[in-house]
C-alpha positions in Angstrom: 40.4 -103.5 -191.2 38.4 -101.0 -189.8 35.9 -102.0 -192.5 36.3 -105.7 -191.8 35.6 -105.0 -187.8 32.4 -103.1 -188.8 31.1 -106.0 -191.0 31.7 -108.5 -188.4 29.6 -106.6 -185.8 26.8 -108.7 -184.5 23.2 -107.9 -185.7 20.9 -108.1 -182.3 17.1 -108.6 -182.9 14.9 -107.6 -179.9 11.5 -109.4 -180.0 8.8 -108.0 -177.6 5.9 -110.2 -176.8 2.5 -108.5 -176.3 0.6 -109.0 -173.2 -1.7 -111.8 -173.2 -4.1 -114.1 -170.8 -1.0 -116.2 -169.1 -0.1 -119.4 -170.2 -3.7 -120.8 -171.2 -5.0 -117.6 -172.9 -8.9 -117.6 -173.4 -9.1 -121.5 -173.6 -10.7 -121.5 -169.9 -13.5 -119.4 -171.0 -14.6 -122.0 -173.5 -14.2 -124.8 -171.1 -16.6 -122.8 -168.5 -19.1 -122.0 -171.2 -19.2 -125.8 -172.1 -19.5 -126.7 -168.3 -22.4 -123.9 -167.7 -24.2 -125.4 -170.7 -24.1 -128.9 -169.6 -25.3 -128.0 -166.2 -28.1 -126.2 -167.6 -29.3 -129.1 -170.0 -28.9 -131.6 -166.9 -31.5 -129.2 -164.8 -33.7 -128.8 -167.7 -33.9 -132.8 -168.0 -34.3 -133.1 -164.2 -37.3 -130.6 -164.4 -38.9 -132.3 -167.4 -38.8 -135.5 -165.7 -40.3 -134.0 -162.4 -43.0 -132.7 -164.3 -44.0 -135.9 -166.5 -46.5 -138.1 -165.3 -46.0 -142.1 -164.5 -47.6 -143.0 -167.5 -45.6 -140.7 -169.7 -42.3 -142.2 -168.2 -43.3 -145.5 -169.2 -44.0 -144.6 -172.6 -40.7 -143.0 -172.7 -38.8 -146.0 -171.3 -40.8 -148.3 -174.0 -39.7 -146.0 -176.6 -36.0 -146.9 -175.8 -36.6 -150.5 -175.1 -37.5 -151.4 -178.5 -35.6 -149.1 -180.9 -35.6 -151.6 -183.7 -39.3 -151.7 -184.0 -39.7 -148.0 -183.6 -37.1 -147.7 -186.5 -39.3 -150.0 -188.7 -42.5 -148.3 -187.9 -40.7 -144.5 -188.5 -39.2 -146.0 -191.7 -42.3 -146.1 -193.9 -42.3 -149.0 -196.3 -39.0 -150.1 -195.2 -35.6 -148.8 -194.6 -36.1 -145.7 -197.2 -39.1 -145.0 -199.4 -39.9 -144.9 -203.3 -38.6 -141.3 -203.5 -35.1 -141.8 -202.7 -32.6 -143.0 -205.1 -31.2 -145.7 -202.8 -33.3 -147.5 -200.2 -32.4 -145.7 -197.0 -30.4 -143.2 -198.8 -31.0 -139.4 -199.4 -33.7 -137.7 -201.5 -33.6 -138.0 -205.3 -32.1 -134.7 -206.4 -33.3 -135.0 -210.0 -37.1 -134.8 -208.8 -38.0 -131.2 -209.2 -41.8 -131.4 -209.4 -44.6 -133.3 -207.4 -42.9 -133.2 -204.0 -44.4 -132.3 -200.7 -42.4 -130.0 -198.3 -40.1 -132.0 -196.3 -41.5 -130.6 -193.1 -44.9 -131.7 -194.1 -43.9 -135.2 -194.7 -42.0 -135.7 -191.6 -45.0 -134.1 -189.6 -47.5 -136.8 -191.3 -44.8 -139.5 -190.8 -44.7 -138.6 -187.0 -48.4 -138.7 -186.5 -49.0 -142.1 -188.4 -46.1 -143.6 -186.5 -47.4 -142.4 -183.1 -50.7 -143.7 -183.9 -49.3 -146.9 -185.0 -47.0 -147.2 -181.8 -50.0 -146.5 -179.7 -52.2 -149.2 -181.3 -49.2 -151.9 -180.9 -48.8 -151.2 -177.5 -52.4 -151.6 -176.9 -52.4 -154.8 -178.5 -49.3 -156.2 -176.5 -50.9 -155.2 -173.2 -54.2 -157.0 -174.3 -52.6 -160.0 -175.2 -50.6 -159.9 -172.0 -53.8 -159.7 -169.9 -55.2 -162.5 -171.7 -51.9 -164.5 -171.2 -52.3 -163.6 -167.4 -55.9 -164.7 -167.3 -54.9 -168.1 -168.6 -52.2 -168.3 -166.2 -54.4 -167.6 -163.3 -56.9 -170.2 -164.5 -54.4 -172.9 -165.0 -52.9 -172.0 -161.5 -56.5 -172.3 -159.7 -57.1 -175.7 -161.4 -53.7 -177.3 -160.8 -54.3 -176.6 -157.0 -56.5 -179.2 -155.5 -57.5 -177.0 -152.5 -58.3 -174.1 -154.4 -60.1 -175.9 -157.3 -63.3 -176.1 -154.9 -63.5 -172.2 -155.1 -63.8 -172.0 -158.7 -67.4 -171.1 -158.8 -66.4 -168.2 -156.6 -63.7 -166.7 -158.8 -64.8 -164.6 -161.9 -62.3 -163.5 -164.5 -63.2 -161.2 -167.3 -61.6 -158.5 -169.4 -62.9 -154.7 -169.1 -62.2 -151.3 -170.3 -59.8 -150.8 -167.2 -58.0 -154.2 -167.7 -58.3 -157.7 -166.3 -60.7 -158.0 -163.2 -60.6 -160.8 -160.9 -63.5 -161.2 -158.7 -63.6 -163.4 -155.7 -67.5 -163.4 -154.6 -68.8 -164.7 -151.2 -70.9 -168.0 -150.8 -73.5 -169.0 -148.0 -71.1 -172.2 -146.9 -68.0 -170.6 -148.0 -67.5 -167.0 -146.9 -64.3 -165.0 -147.6 -64.3 -163.2 -144.4 -65.4 -163.7 -140.6 -69.1 -162.2 -140.4 -69.4 -158.6 -139.8 -65.2 -158.3 -140.0 -62.2 -158.0 -142.0 -60.8 -161.3 -140.6 -59.5 -163.6 -143.6 -60.6 -166.9 -143.7 -57.6 -169.5 -144.2 -58.6 -170.7 -147.3 -59.3 -167.1 -148.6 -55.9 -166.3 -147.5 -54.0 -169.1 -149.5 -56.0 -168.1 -152.5 -54.9 -164.5 -152.1 -51.6 -165.4 -151.7 -51.5 -167.7 -154.9 -52.7 -164.7 -157.0 -50.1 -162.2 -155.3 -47.3 -164.6 -156.6 -48.7 -164.8 -159.9 -49.5 -160.8 -160.3 -45.7 -160.0 -159.0 -44.4 -161.0 -162.6 -46.8 -158.3 -164.3 -45.6 -154.7 -164.5 -49.2 -153.4 -164.5 -50.5 -151.5 -161.3 -53.6 -152.9 -159.5 -56.7 -151.4 -157.9 -58.5 -153.4 -155.0 -62.1 -152.9 -154.2 -64.1 -154.2 -151.4 -67.9 -154.6 -151.8 -70.3 -155.7 -149.1 -74.5 -156.5 -149.3 -77.1 -153.9 -148.5 -77.8 -155.0 -145.0 -76.9 -152.4 -142.6 -75.3 -152.5 -139.2 -77.3 -152.3 -136.1 -75.3 -149.2 -135.3 -76.7 -147.5 -138.3 -74.8 -145.0 -140.5 -73.3 -143.2 -137.6 -71.1 -146.1 -136.4 -69.2 -148.7 -138.3 -71.1 -149.3 -141.3 -70.5 -151.2 -144.7 -68.1 -148.5 -145.7 -65.7 -148.9 -143.4 -66.1 -152.9 -143.7 -65.8 -152.8 -147.4 -62.5 -150.6 -147.2 -61.0 -152.8 -144.3 -61.7 -156.0 -146.3 -60.1 -154.5 -149.3 -56.8 -153.8 -147.3 -56.8 -156.7 -145.6 -56.9 -158.5 -149.1 -53.8 -156.2 -150.1 -51.9 -157.4 -147.2 -52.7 -161.2 -148.2 -51.3 -160.4 -151.9 -48.1 -158.6 -150.6 -47.4 -161.6 -148.6 -47.7 -163.8 -151.5 -44.9 -161.8 -153.1 -46.9 -158.7 -154.6 -44.6 -155.6 -154.3 -46.3 -153.3 -152.1 -45.7 -150.4 -154.4 -47.6 -152.1 -157.5 -50.9 -151.4 -155.6 -52.3 -148.2 -157.0 -55.2 -148.1 -155.0 -57.4 -149.6 -152.2 -61.0 -148.4 -152.0 -64.3 -149.4 -150.4 -67.3 -149.3 -152.2 -69.9 -150.5 -149.6 -73.1 -151.8 -151.4 -73.0 -149.0 -154.0 -72.2 -151.2 -157.0 -73.7 -154.7 -156.4 -73.1 -157.7 -158.2 -76.6 -159.0 -158.3 -78.8 -155.8 -158.6 -81.9 -157.6 -158.2 -81.3 -158.9 -154.7 -79.0 -156.1 -152.7 -78.8 -158.9 -150.0 -77.5 -161.6 -152.5 -74.1 -163.4 -151.1 -72.4 -162.6 -154.4 -72.7 -158.8 -153.7 -70.0 -159.4 -151.0 -67.1 -159.6 -153.1 -63.1 -158.4 -153.5 -62.4 -157.0 -156.9 -58.4 -157.1 -158.1 -58.3 -155.1 -161.5 -54.9 -155.3 -163.3 -55.0 -152.0 -164.6 -54.2 -151.0 -168.5 -51.8 -148.4 -169.1 -54.5 -146.1 -170.1 -56.6 -146.7 -167.1 -53.6 -146.0 -164.9 -52.9 -142.8 -166.9 -56.3 -141.6 -166.2 -56.0 -142.0 -162.2 -52.5 -139.8 -162.7 -54.4 -137.3 -164.6 -57.3 -136.9 -162.2 -54.8 -136.6 -159.5 -52.9 -134.3 -160.9 -55.4 -131.9 -162.1 -55.3 -128.2 -160.9 -57.4 -127.2 -158.3 -59.2 -124.6 -160.6 -60.4 -127.4 -163.3 -61.8 -129.3 -160.5 -65.4 -128.7 -160.2 -66.7 -127.5 -156.8 -67.9 -130.5 -154.7 -71.4 -130.8 -153.4 -71.8 -130.8 -149.7 -73.2 -134.4 -149.9 -70.6 -137.0 -148.6 -70.6 -140.8 -149.5 -73.5 -142.0 -152.0 -76.5 -143.2 -149.8 -77.3 -146.6 -149.9 -80.7 -147.6 -151.5 -83.5 -147.1 -148.7 -84.3 -150.4 -147.1 -86.4 -151.4 -144.0 -84.2 -151.3 -140.9 -83.2 -154.8 -140.1 -84.2 -156.2 -136.8 -81.6 -157.4 -134.4 -81.7 -161.3 -134.5 -82.5 -163.3 -131.2 -79.6 -164.6 -129.4 -80.5 -168.1 -130.0 -80.0 -167.3 -133.9 -76.7 -166.9 -135.7 -76.0 -163.5 -137.0 -76.4 -163.1 -140.8 -73.3 -163.3 -142.7 -71.8 -160.1 -144.1 
């Protein structure tokens, strides 16, 4: 019996748990490392976007706005090339000779594709500006009030984009003589142009020009420089009143008589004009590159101020019985 009791004695197994990191162990470290990595990537992205020019950001936006076109450009002759077993598949593993390094092929493809994409963007932009030119011409021709100003409106394609010039005429001046007050018919014309340009993503440059007749006050007083700048800014306000977004205007400048339309006659009425340039992306990027250039790379400026006007005989003050010259 004693032997049977000994056999029935329960066996107790004692398990000892080793100390750990609590219920979660070390998983929190992995989650924290992922969080820090994500935050670092986020701040790196913010830094890159902050140091990128406006033109580059537009290029990146175009890159993602047409993924199918980019995929076709990046894929060579189709969805794959002749070195692949199946179109769009992997490399032909049976080929052992006559092959370029994969890195060289990819670099060459990237260079060619970027060049093709740039050319495609330029062609699309030129086509868009030419369509805009036709649209402006059709809009002016369909408006009976503005049709009479057709001879004063010049549209031309330039290296900087589409230039819309509104030139002055003896019997139909754009502004009140010697001031930046816009005439009513000029106001209507600018507002019509502003409504058309509101649908275009390109930025604008406005330039004011005058003839070479100086003011009686001389260069130290109110001159053609101030007048041309004021007229360009007055034109900007009318474009905005017509529907053009204010931030679409990139630059407003007055050039006085520095760039005459009629170089043979500096006092010709056509020299008094407003130029509206619908800029290409390349011209816009050039403006941003100049404005963001470091100070050390900018050549030292000469002490000379604005370019001098061509020398002319001082204009005599007209008698009170005569009307002042239209400027």
